[in-house]
C-alpha positions as CSV (number, residue, x, y, z in Angstrom):
1,M,111.7,110.4,193.3
2,E,109.8,108.8,190.4
3,K,108.3,111.1,187.8
4,T,104.6,110.4,187.1
5,S,102.7,111.4,184.0
6,N,99.4,113.2,184.1
7,K,98.6,112.0,180.6
8,K,95.5,109.9,180.1
9,P,96.6,106.3,179.1
10,E,94.1,106.2,176.2
11,L,95.7,109.4,174.8
12,V,99.2,107.9,175.1
13,E,98.0,104.8,173.3
14,L,96.3,106.9,170.5
15,G,99.6,108.8,170.1
16,K,101.7,105.7,169.9
17,R,99.4,104.3,167.2
18,L,99.3,107.5,165.2
19,R,103.1,107.8,165.2
20,E,103.5,104.1,164.3
21,L,101.0,104.5,161.3
22,R,102.6,107.7,160.1
23,E,106.1,106.2,160.2
24,S,105.1,102.9,158.6
25,N,103.6,105.0,155.8
26,G,106.9,106.8,155.3
27,K,105.3,110.2,156.2
28,S,106.9,113.1,158.1
29,Q,104.7,115.0,160.6
30,K,104.8,117.9,158.1
31,E,103.5,115.7,155.2
32,A,100.8,113.9,157.2
33,S,99.6,117.1,158.8
34,A,99.3,118.8,155.4
35,D,97.4,115.8,154.0
36,L,95.1,115.9,157.0
37,N,94.7,119.7,156.9
38,I,95.9,120.2,160.5
39,K,98.9,122.0,161.8
40,P,102.1,120.0,162.4
41,S,102.1,121.1,166.0
42,V,98.6,119.7,166.5
43,L,99.6,116.4,165.0
44,S,102.7,116.4,167.3
45,S,100.5,117.0,170.3
46,Y,98.2,114.1,169.4
47,E,101.3,111.8,169.0
48,V,102.7,112.6,172.4
49,G,99.3,112.4,174.1
50,D,99.0,116.1,175.0
51,R,95.8,116.7,173.0
52,E,92.7,114.8,172.2
53,P,91.4,114.9,168.6
54,S,87.7,115.5,167.9
55,I,85.6,112.7,166.5
56,I,85.7,114.4,163.1
57,T,89.5,114.5,163.2
58,L,89.6,110.8,164.4
59,N,87.4,109.8,161.4
60,K,89.6,111.8,159.0
61,I,92.8,110.1,160.4
62,S,91.2,106.7,160.3
63,N,90.2,107.1,156.7
64,Y,93.7,108.5,155.8
65,Y,95.5,105.5,157.2
66,G,92.8,102.9,156.3
67,V,92.2,101.8,159.9
68,T,89.2,101.9,162.3
69,V,88.7,104.5,164.9
70,D,88.6,101.6,167.4
71,Y,92.1,100.7,166.4
72,L,93.3,104.3,166.7
73,T,91.8,104.6,170.2
74,G,93.1,101.3,171.4
75,N,89.7,99.6,171.7
76,S,90.8,97.0,169.2
77,D,94.0,95.5,167.9
78,F,92.5,94.9,164.5
79,R,93.3,97.7,162.0
80,T,90.2,96.9,159.9
81,P,86.8,95.4,160.7
């Protein structure tokens, strides 16, 4: 029997991009979450697609990594406009 995921595909994509950006910037979850003023467990839940960040948090994350919200959410493959 194949296990299916109940996670929204767009949240999975967001999480994948968040983790990729964090790792490419050499940050641990603890460091990035402290910089973003969120709990490490919250950042972790974003990265695995279990939780959806608010638009305010998305903007904060996009500014932190220097990418667009559209890139984070998978609406664009271009990191900057």
